[in-house]
C-alpha positions in Angstrom: -68.1 -13.6 10.7 -67.4 -10.2 12.4 -64.5 -12.0 14.0 -63.3 -12.9 10.3 -62.9 -9.6 9.2 -61.1 -8.6 12.7 -59.3 -11.2 11.9 -58.4 -9.9 8.7 -57.8 -6.3 9.2 -55.3 -7.5 12.5 -53.0 -9.4 9.4 -52.9 -6.9 7.4 -51.9 -4.7 10.0 -49.3 -7.3 11.1 -47.7 -7.4 7.3 -48.1 -3.5 7.3 -46.2 -3.0 10.4 -43.4 -5.9 9.5 -43.2 -4.4 6.2 -42.6 -0.9 7.3 -40.2 -3.0 9.5 -38.1 -3.6 7.0 -38.4 -0.5 4.7 -35.5 1.7 4.4 -35.0 5.3 3.0 -32.2 6.8 1.5 -32.6 10.8 0.1 -29.5 11.3 -2.2 -28.5 15.0 -3.6 -28.2 15.0 -7.1 -25.4 17.3 -7.4 -23.0 13.9 -6.0 -24.5 12.7 -9.4 -23.9 15.1 -11.9 -21.3 15.7 -10.6 -22.3 19.7 -10.6 -24.1 22.2 -8.2 -25.4 23.8 -11.3 -26.6 23.5 -15.0 -27.5 26.1 -17.5 -29.9 25.0 -19.7 -29.1 27.6 -22.7 -30.2 28.7 -26.7 -33.7 27.9 -27.6 -33.9 23.8 -27.2 -32.3 22.1 -24.5 -31.4 19.1 -22.3 -29.7 17.8 -19.4 -29.4 14.3 -18.0 -28.3 12.7 -14.7 -28.3 9.1 -14.6 -29.5 7.4 -11.2 -28.3 3.8 -10.4 -31.0 1.3 -8.8 -29.7 -1.9 -7.2 -31.0 -4.9 -8.6 -31.6 -5.8 -4.6 -34.2 -2.5 -3.8 -37.1 -3.0 -4.7 -38.4 0.7 -4.8 -41.6 2.0 -2.8 -41.9 5.0 -3.6 -39.2 7.8 -5.2 -39.9 12.1 -5.0 -38.1 13.7 -7.2 -37.2 18.1 -5.4 -35.6 21.1 -7.4 -35.3 24.4 -7.6 -34.6 26.3 -10.8 -34.1 30.2 -11.8 -35.1 31.4 -15.5 -34.4 34.3 -17.2 -36.8 37.5 -17.3 -37.1 37.8 -21.0 -38.6 34.3 -21.3 -41.9 34.5 -23.4 -44.3 32.6 -20.2 -47.1 31.3 -22.7 -43.9 29.5 -25.2 -41.1 28.4 -22.4 -41.3 25.5 -20.1 -39.7 22.3 -19.3 -40.4 18.9 -19.3 -38.7 17.0 -16.7 -38.6 12.8 -18.1 -38.1 9.6 -16.6 -36.3 7.1 -19.1 -37.4 9.4 -21.9 -41.1 9.5 -21.2 -42.6 12.4 -19.5 -44.1 12.8 -16.2 -44.2 17.0 -15.8 -44.1 19.8 -17.9 -43.6 22.9 -15.3 -44.0 26.3 -17.1 -40.6 28.9 -17.0 -42.6 32.2 -15.7 -40.9 35.9 -16.4 -43.1 37.0 -14.0 -41.7 34.2 -11.1 -38.6 33.3 -12.4 -37.4 31.3 -9.5 -39.1 27.9 -8.7 -39.4 24.6 -6.8 -40.6 21.6 -7.5 -41.9 18.5 -6.2 -42.4 14.9 -7.7 -43.1 11.3 -7.5 -41.9 9.3 -9.6 -43.8 6.6 -11.4 -41.9 3.1 -9.5 -42.9 1.0 -13.1 -40.6 4.1 -14.7 -37.9 3.6 -12.3 -35.5 0.5 -13.6 -34.0 -1.9 -11.3 -30.9 -3.1 -11.9 -29.8 -1.1 -14.2 -29.6 3.3 -14.4 -32.6 5.1 -14.9 -32.3 8.6 -16.3 -33.9 11.7 -15.4 -33.7 14.3 -17.7 -34.5 18.6 -17.7 -35.7 19.3 -21.4 -36.1 22.7 -22.1 -37.9 24.4 -25.0 -37.5 28.9 -24.4 -38.9 31.8 -26.3 -38.2 35.5 -26.2 -40.4 36.3 -28.6 -43.3 35.9 -31.3 -41.1 36.6 -33.8 -38.0 35.4 -35.4 -35.4 35.0 -32.9 -31.6 34.2 -32.4 -30.9 30.5 -31.5 -28.9 30.8 -29.2 -29.7 34.2 -28.0 -28.5 35.7 -24.5 -32.0 35.4 -23.0 -32.4 32.1 -23.3 -31.3 30.2 -20.0 -32.8 28.3 -17.0 -30.2 27.5 -14.1 -31.3 24.0 -12.8 -30.1 24.7 -8.9 -28.8 20.7 -8.4 -27.1 22.4 -4.9 -30.7 22.2 -3.7 -32.1 18.7 -6.0 -32.2 15.2 -4.8 -33.9 11.9 -5.0 -36.1 10.7 -2.2 -36.1 6.6 -2.5 -38.2 4.2 0.1 -37.4 0.7 -0.4 -37.0 -2.6 0.8 -34.1 -4.9 0.6 -35.2 -7.8 -2.0 -34.1 -11.5 -1.2 -30.6 -12.7 -2.0 -31.2 -15.9 -4.7 -29.2 -18.7 -3.3 -27.1 -18.9 -6.6 -23.5 -18.0 -6.6 -24.4 -15.8 -10.2 -25.9 -13.2 -8.0 -22.1 -12.1 -6.5 -21.0 -9.4 -9.4 -24.7 -8.4 -10.3 -26.7 -8.5 -6.9 -24.8 -9.2 -4.4 -21.4 -6.7 -4.6 -23.2 -4.5 -7.4 -21.3 -0.5 -7.8 -25.1 0.4 -8.0 -25.8 0.6 -4.3 -25.6 3.5 -2.7 -24.6 5.5 -0.9 -21.4 2.6 -0.5 -21.3 -1.3 -0.2 -20.1 -3.1 3.3 -19.0 -6.2 3.7 -17.8 -7.7 7.1 -14.9 -10.4 7.1 -14.9 -13.3 9.5 -11.6 -15.2 9.3 -10.2 -18.3 10.7 -7.5 -16.7 12.5 -5.5 -12.7 12.4 -2.4 -14.8 11.3 -0.9 -13.6 8.0 -1.7 -16.1 6.3 -5.3 -16.2 6.9 -5.1 -12.2 6.6 -3.6 -12.4 2.9 -6.4 -14.7 1.8 -8.8 -11.9 3.3 -6.9 -9.1 1.8 -7.5 -12.0 -1.7 -11.4 -12.1 -1.0 -11.8 -8.2 -0.2 -9.7 -7.4 -3.2 -12.5 -9.5 -5.7 -15.4 -8.1 -3.8 -13.7 -4.3 -4.3 -13.0 -4.9 -8.1 -17.2 -5.9 -8.2 -18.1 -3.2 -6.4 -15.6 -1.0 -9.8 -15.9 3.1 -8.4 -18.2 2.4 -6.1 -16.7 2.5 -2.3 -16.7 -0.3 0.0 -16.1 -0.8 3.7 -14.7 -3.6 5.4 -14.6 -4.8 8.6 -13.6 -7.7 10.4 -15.0 -9.4 13.4 -15.3 -13.0 15.4 -19.3 -13.5 14.1 -21.9 -12.3 12.5 -22.7 -8.9 12.0 -26.7 -9.0 11.4 -27.4 -6.2 8.4 -24.4 -6.9 6.1 -23.3 -9.3 3.7 -20.8 -11.4 5.4 -17.7 -13.6 4.2 -17.0 -16.4 6.5 -13.0 -17.3 5.2 -11.6 -20.6 7.2 -10.8 -24.3 6.8 -13.3 -26.8 6.7 -13.0 -27.5 10.7 -13.1 -24.0 11.6 -15.7 -23.4 9.0 -18.0 -26.9 9.6 -17.7 -25.4 13.9 -18.8 -22.1 12.8 -22.1 -23.3 11.7 -22.6 -25.7 14.1 -22.6 -22.9 16.1 -25.7 -21.2 14.1 -27.6 -24.4 14.5 -26.6 -25.0 10.5 -25.7 -28.6 9.9 -22.4 -29.3 8.5 -21.5 -29.3 4.8 -19.3 -31.4 3.0 -15.6 -29.5 2.3 -13.3 -32.5 0.1 -12.3 -29.9 -2.3 -11.7 -25.6 -2.2 -15.4 -24.7 -2.1 -18.2 -21.3 -2.5 -20.8 -21.8 -0.9 -23.4 -19.0 -0.5 -26.6 -19.2 1.9 -28.8 -16.8 3.7 -27.1 -14.8 6.9 -28.2 -16.9 9.8 -29.2 -14.8 12.7 -29.4 -17.6 15.5 -31.9 -19.8 16.6 -31.7 -21.6 13.3 -33.3 -18.3 11.9 -31.9 -16.6 9.0 -32.3 -12.7 6.9 -32.9 -13.3 3.7 -31.5 -10.0 2.4 -28.3 -10.9 3.1 -25.7 -13.2 2.5 -23.1 -15.4 4.1 -20.6 -16.2 1.3 -18.4 -19.1 2.4 -14.7 -19.3 1.1 -13.3 -22.7 2.6 -11.5 -26.0 1.6 -9.7 -28.8 3.6 -6.6 -26.8 4.3 -5.0 -23.8 3.1 -4.3 -24.3 -0.4 -8.0 -24.5 -1.3 -9.1 -22.4 1.1 -6.2 -19.8 -1.7 -7.3 -21.4 -4.3 -11.0 -20.4 -3.7 -10.6 -17.0 -2.6 -8.6 -16.9 -5.8 -11.2 -17.9 -7.5 -13.9 -15.3 -5.9 -11.5 -12.5 -7.3 -12.4 -13.6 -10.9 -15.9 -14.1 -10.8 -17.3 -11.9 -13.3 -20.4 -12.9 -14.9 -23.3 -13.9 -14.1 -22.2 -17.8 -13.6 -22.8 -21.2 -12.0 -26.5 -21.0 -11.2 -25.7 -23.3 -7.9 -25.5 -22.6 -4.5 -21.6 -23.6 -4.5 -18.6 -24.7 -6.8 -16.2 -26.6 -6.0 -12.7 -25.2 -7.6 -10.4 -27.8 -9.3 -7.5 -25.4 -11.3 -6.9 -22.1 -11.8 -5.3 -20.2 -14.4 -5.2 -16.7 -14.9 -3.5 -14.7 -17.7 -0.3 -13.1 -18.0 -0.1 -9.7 -16.5 1.9 -6.9 -17.8 4.5 -4.3 -16.0 2.3 -1.3 -14.8 -0.8 -2.8 -16.6 -4.1 -1.9 -15.2 -7.3 0.0 -16.1 -7.5 2.1 -19.4 -3.8 1.9 -19.0 -2.4 1.4 -22.7 0.7 0.5 -23.9 3.8 2.8 -25.4 5.0 2.2 -28.4 1.4 0.0 -29.9 -1.3 1.3 -32.6 -4.7 1.6 -31.5 -8.1 2.1 -33.0 -10.5 4.1 -31.7 -12.4 1.1 -31.5 -10.3 -0.4 -28.9 -10.0 2.5 -26.7 -14.1 2.4 -26.0 -15.1 4.9 -28.8 -16.7 3.0 -31.8 -18.4 5.1 -35.0 -20.1 8.3 -33.5 -21.9 10.6 -35.5 -21.9 14.6 -33.9 -25.4 15.7 -35.3 -27.2 19.1 -35.9 -26.4 22.5 -33.5 -25.1 21.6 -29.9 -24.0 18.1 -30.5 -22.5 16.9 -27.0 -18.4 16.4 -27.4 -17.1 12.8 -27.5 -13.9 11.5 -25.9 -11.3 8.9 -25.3 -10.2 7.9 -21.8 -6.7 6.8 -21.9 -4.0 6.3 -18.9 0.0 6.1 -19.1 2.1 4.4 -16.7 2.6 6.1 -13.4 6.4 6.0 -13.6 5.8 6.9 -17.3 9.2 9.3 -18.3 7.7 11.6 -20.7 10.4 13.0 -23.1 9.5 16.5 -24.9 11.4 15.9 -28.0 9.1 13.1 -29.5 5.9 13.1 -30.6 2.3 10.9 -30.6 0.5 10.2 -33.8 -3.8 10.7 -33.9 -4.7 9.6 -37.2 -8.5 10.4 -38.2 -10.8 9.0 -40.6 -14.2 11.5 -40.5 -16.5 12.3 -43.0 -19.0 15.4 -42.7 -22.4 16.5 -44.3 -22.7 19.6 -46.8 -23.4 23.5 -46.6 -22.1 24.2 -43.6 -20.9 27.1 -43.4 -17.0 28.7 -43.6 -16.7 28.7 -39.6 -17.0 25.0 -38.9 -14.4 23.4 -37.7 -13.5 19.8 -35.6 -12.1 21.1 -32.5 -9.5 18.2 -30.4 -8.8 19.6 -26.3 -6.4 17.3 -24.3 -6.8 17.7 -21.4 -8.9 20.3 -21.2 -6.5 22.5 -23.2 -7.6 23.3 -26.7 -5.2 21.3 -28.8 -6.1 22.6 -32.5 -9.3 23.1 -34.7 -9.8 21.2 -38.0 -11.4 23.6 -40.7 -14.3 22.0 -42.4 -14.1 24.4 -45.1 -15.9 22.2 -48.1 -19.1 23.2 -48.6 -19.8 20.1 -50.5 -18.6 17.9 -47.4 -15.9 15.8 -47.7 -15.0 12.2 -47.1 -11.2 12.5 -45.2 -9.0 9.7 -44.4 -5.6 9.6 -42.4 -5.9 12.7 -41.3 -2.4 12.7 -39.2 -2.6 15.1 -36.5 1.3 14.7 -34.5 0.8 15.6 -30.7 4.0 16.7 -28.8 4.4 14.2 -26.0 4.7 17.1 -23.7 1.6 17.7 -23.9 1.0 14.3 -22.0 0.7 13.6 -18.3 1.5 10.1 -16.5 -2.3 8.7 -14.8 -5.3 9.9 -16.5 -5.6 11.6 -20.3 -8.7 12.7 -22.6 -9.1 13.3 -26.1 -12.2 15.3 -26.2 -13.7 16.0 -29.9 -16.0 18.9 -29.8 -17.4 19.2 -33.2 -18.6 23.5 -34.4 -21.4 23.3 -36.9 -22.8 26.0 -38.1 -25.2 26.0 -41.2 -24.8 27.7 -44.2 -27.9 29.7 -44.2 -28.1 31.4 -40.5 -29.5 35.0 -40.6 -32.4 36.9 -38.4 -36.1 34.8 -39.9 -34.5 31.9 -42.0 -35.6 29.0 -42.0 -32.7 27.0 -40.2 -32.4 23.7 -41.4 -30.2 21.3 -39.6 -30.7 18.1 -40.9 -27.2 18.7 -43.1 -24.9 18.9 -39.5 -23.3 15.2 -39.3 -20.3 14.8 -38.8 -19.2 11.0 -38.3 -15.5 10.0 -36.3 -15.0 6.8 -38.1 -13.5 3.7 -35.5 -10.7 2.9 -37.9 -8.8 6.1 -36.3 -6.1 5.6 -34.6 -3.9 6.5 -31.5 -0.1 5.7 -31.4 2.0 7.1 -28.7 5.9 6.0 -28.6 7.9 4.0 -26.0 9.7 6.0 -23.2 11.4 4.9 -20.2 9.2 3.6 -16.9 11.7 6.2 -15.0 10.6 8.7 -11.7 11.3 11.3 -9.5 9.9 10.0 -5.9 8.4 10.1 -3.2 4.8 11.3 -5.1 2.1 10.0 -2.8 -0.5 11.1 -5.6 0.3 8.0 -8.0 -0.3 5.9 -4.8 -4.1 6.5 -4.9 -4.5 7.7 -8.3 -3.8 4.0 -9.2 -1.2 2.4 -6.1 2.2 3.2 -7.5 4.4 1.7 -6.6 2.8 -0.9 -5.0 0.7 -1.9 -8.5 3.5 -2.0 -10.5 2.9 -5.3 -10.6 -0.9 -5.3 -11.3 -1.2 -8.1 -9.3 0.9 -7.0 -6.2 3.5 -8.7 -7.0 6.8 -7.6 -5.0 5.1 -5.7 -2.4 3.5 -6.4 1.0 1.2 -4.7 3.5 2.8 -4.4 7.2 0.2 -4.6 9.7 2.9 -2.7 13.0 -0.4 -3.5 15.2 -1.8 -6.4 15.6 -5.8 -6.2 15.9 -8.8 -5.7 13.5 -9.0 -2.1 13.2 -5.4 -2.6 11.4 -7.2 -5.4 9.7 -9.5 -4.0 8.2 -7.3 -0.7 7.7 -5.6 -3.1 5.2 -8.5 -4.3 4.0 -10.0 -0.6 2.7 -6.9 -0.5 1.6 -6.7 -2.9 -1.1 -10.3 -2.1 -1.6 -9.5 1.8 -2.9 -6.1 0.3 -4.8 -7.8 -2.5 -6.7 -10.4 0.0 -7.4 -8.4 2.4 -8.8 -6.1 0.3 -10.5 -9.0 -2.5 -11.6 -7.2 -5.3 -11.3 -7.5 -7.8 -8.4 -3.7 -7.5 -5.7 -4.1 -11.5 -5.3 -0.2 -11.6 -5.1 -0.2 -9.2 -2.3 1.1 -10.8 1.3 0.4 -9.5 4.6 2.5 -9.4 7.7 3.4 -8.1 11.0 6.8 -7.9 10.5 9.3 -6.6 7.7 11.2 -9.9 6.3 15.2 -9.0 6.0 16.4 -7.5 3.0 13.0 -7.2 1.6 13.4 -6.3 -1.7 9.9 -4.8 -2.6 7.5 -1.9 -2.2 5.8 -1.7 1.4 2.9 -0.1 2.9 2.7 0.3 6.3 -0.3 0.5 8.8 -0.3 1.3 12.7 -0.4 3.8 15.0 2.7 5.7 15.6 4.1 3.4 19.1 4.1 0.5 17.2 6.1 1.6 13.9 9.3 1.3 14.1 12.4 3.6 15.3 14.1 3.4 12.8 11.4 4.2 9.8 10.2 6.6 12.7 13.6 8.6 11.9 12.9 8.4 8.2 9.6 9.6 8.4 8.9 13.5 6.9 7.5 13.7 9.8 9.7 12.5 12.8 7.4 10.7 15.4 10.1 9.9 17.6 10.1 10.8 21.2 11.6 14.9 20.1 8.7 15.4 16.8 10.5 17.5 13.5 7.6 19.3 12.5 7.3 21.2 9.0 5.7 24.1 9.1 5.3 26.9 5.8 7.0 30.5 6.9 6.6 31.2 2.8 5.1 30.4 -0.3 6.8 31.3 -3.8 4.7 32.2 -6.8 5.6 28.7 -7.7 4.2 27.7 -5.3 7.1 26.3 -3.4 6.9 26.3 0.4 9.6 27.5 2.7 9.6 25.5 5.7 10.5 25.7 8.8 11.5 22.7 11.2 10.4 22.9 14.8 12.1 20.3 17.4 9.7 19.7 19.4 7.9 16.1 22.0 4.6 16.2 20.6 2.6 13.4 18.9 -0.1 13.2 16.3 -3.8 13.6 18.2 -6.6 11.9 18.1 -8.8 12.8 15.2 -5.8 14.0 13.0 -3.2 11.2 10.7 -0.7 11.2 8.7 0.0 9.2 4.9 3.6 9.6 4.1 6.4 8.2 1.8 9.6 7.4 2.2 12.6 5.1 0.3 12.9 1.8 1.1 16.1 1.5 3.9 16.4 -2.4 2.6 16.9 -1.6 -1.7 17.3 1.2 -3.4 14.5 2.8 -5.8 12.1 1.1 -3.3 9.1 2.7 -1.4 7.4 2.7 1.5 4.3 4.5 2.2 3.1 5.0 6.0 -1.2 4.9 7.0 -0.4 6.0 11.2 -2.4 7.8 14.1 -2.6 7.9 17.2 -4.3 5.2 17.3 -5.4 1.9 15.1 -8.8 3.0 15.2 -7.6 6.7 13.9 -6.0 4.6 11.3 -8.8 2.7 10.0 -10.5 5.8 10.1 -8.1 7.5 7.7 -8.4 4.1 5.7 -11.9 5.0 5.0 -11.6 8.7 4.3 -8.9 7.8 1.6 -11.7 6.6 -0.1 -13.1 9.6 -0.7 -12.4 11.0 -4.2 -11.9 14.8 -2.9 -9.4 13.6 -0.3 -7.5 11.3 -3.1 -7.6 14.7 -5.3 -5.8 16.4 -2.5 -2.7 14.0 -1.9 0.7 14.6 -3.2 4.0 14.8 -2.3 5.8 13.0 0.9 3.7 13.6 3.6 -0.4 14.0 3.6 -1.7 15.7 7.6 -5.8 14.9 7.1 -8.2 15.7 9.2 -10.8 12.8 9.7 -13.5 14.9 10.8 -15.3 16.9 7.9 -16.3 20.1 8.2 -19.4 21.1 5.5 -18.6 17.2 4.4 -15.1 18.4 3.1 -12.2 16.6 5.2 -8.9 18.9 5.3 -5.8 17.7 3.6 -2.4 19.6 4.2 0.9 18.2 1.7 3.9 18.8 2.2 6.9 17.8 0.6 9.9 17.6 2.4 12.3 14.4 2.1 14.9 13.2 -0.1 14.3 12.7 -3.6 14.9 9.3 -5.3 14.9 7.5 -8.4 12.1 4.4 -9.2 12.8 2.6 -12.5 11.5 -0.3 -14.1 11.0 -3.3 -12.0 13.0 -0.8 -9.4 16.5 -1.1 -10.7 17.9 1.6 -12.6 21.1 3.2 -13.7 22.2 5.6 -11.3 24.3 8.0 -13.6 20.8 7.9 -15.2 19.2 8.9 -12.3 21.9 12.1 -11.7 21.8 13.2 -15.0 17.9 13.4 -14.5 17.9 14.9 -11.5 20.6 17.3 -12.9 20.1 18.1 -16.3 22.1 21.4 -16.2 25.1 18.8 -15.6 24.0 17.9 -19.2 24.3 20.7 -21.2 27.8 22.1 -19.0 29.2 18.8 -20.1 28.3 18.9 -23.8 29.5 23.0 -23.5 32.8 21.5 -22.2 33.3 18.8 -25.2 32.2 21.5 -27.4 35.3 24.0 -26.0 37.8 21.6 -25.7 37.1 20.1 -29.2 37.7 23.6 -30.5 40.7 24.5 -28.6 42.0 21.6 -29.9 41.2 22.5 -33.0 42.4 25.5 -32.0 45.8 23.9 -31.4 46.1 22.3 -34.3 45.3 25.0 -36.5 48.6 27.0 -35.0 50.6 24.4 -34.9 50.0 23.7 -38.9 50.4 27.7 -39.6 53.7 27.6 -37.7 55.1 24.1 -39.9 53.6 25.6 -43.0 55.7 29.6 -42.1 58.4 27.3 -41.1 58.7 26.2 -44.7 58.1 29.3 -45.9 61.3 30.8 -44.8 
């Protein structure tokens, strides 16, 4: 009996040791989720919510929330408190004491309230009072500040076994809720341009599944344990590889996608990670399988493999992509992801319309966009109530809600000058400022009548404009991949790898992932090569160390990385932030830990671009591709030359931007009128020509009048 008990205890301990060995731990700073470093909870009642993504493949064992706060010293201790809620369920109440206005809280979150495979909302709900008598609803004394830069959530979890179903691809394997980022290793048949291109197609679909969450790609000859791995190659290569892992051959007679648990050697597997096989009888089959992986966006099929017999993709438009609207087309608010929305009570949260204009959209100043609103509002509003409209953070106008009986307004038309928009992301925000008719000291203020409903039938329209922009502009490249993504699938563009090694290939796949995530469309037609074809008329991304870049392209680059480098140094900046540069000719080179991102006009065809990623080594070039995935780095990229430190200082990467090279112009599909480009670059010539024409016509008219007068006087004489 004692032996049985001892055996059970030993077994129990071994099980716990095994489980703890597989346990993972992560600490997530809340300011990275907010993303602000502090939040002020104001007025009598206020709340703030933070959404935390919890992947479906995590089995949460434990979660601890830690945060600091500071409250007003004017609060009443017995009437002021803050509740912490998880998905609306209160788990703690904290007294806001004016005698100890600073506090630190550590809470254990109930695991059963955390929604895996979804977003868990943590809400800070404050009730604040400064007097026992009647009080102003939003007195300046009513505030509590949450220090999110000193807040975090610590999660202990283990990985769930991967279901052997291809339906797990969009929701389980490549899940944007995985924190802090995704990691995928790709094993390819060889490093030929054809096979690297197929790997790029597969990476494109994977990055698209990760959506906004950055994903790092590595390339190797063997399985990397601890990661999901992709095996890409033809039938013979795949079966030979699997045979080496102690796995029986699989039947491959057509393009195939197959999922299995990750082999770890000696016929053992890691059930918490997957090996995804992309294969076929030949390269054409493998390409069709890779393109099918690109488009899997719903949890189907529920089998461990699928055979592809064909693929039909929708027709795409030039300059398409995520949230891009087509000029000249009228959109309803429902189409723009703003269904009928009601603003309730005082201080209702705003509602936004977010859309993108094509990167090469030429915003003419003499045209207008139309915003047509249908809305209604309640009765007994005070006369200073308004609906404010904010465009890109700038107050645009306010609609006066001046009818105390309420109203239903249809086709309220607003004309917005197009120069107020910008290429790229635009945000139209609606803010309802509602005040009750009775609002005085010691009055019973009721807010049930304070509502404003904005209907989804409201419309937005922006007129047609030409596709024509001044280049180089690397800010457009990191924004949505322009000009590489002029066609959303990368048609007419290529990545040129100046060095043939795994670091360069990994850098290319990371860059493809960034472009796909920013533009929202897989780059299934982007080519990868080790040489640039003669007279290539498309857009090019060049990746390589400085020694491997062709000399003719070095001479054209803003930072001329020839034997005698030409280095720009800012001497002075004007009030317009225009840098006056001195250029030093010197024998120097990029050092380890620093890299350059540059853009030049293609020497092969006018109006096309070459984007260059280079560093002292291909290892640093790969590091640059990973640094470019950081939103803070993308926000600082601009001009035609960016020098980037690859080693962060306090989580920040130093980016130095320049505008050095010659300007050129890119139009629709890269072909444009040189006259249009010249007039666009020098608009004063248009006005000079106009003045010349007016002077010429005036002089001609004066000459005719004088001649006519002489004839008339001669006849009279």
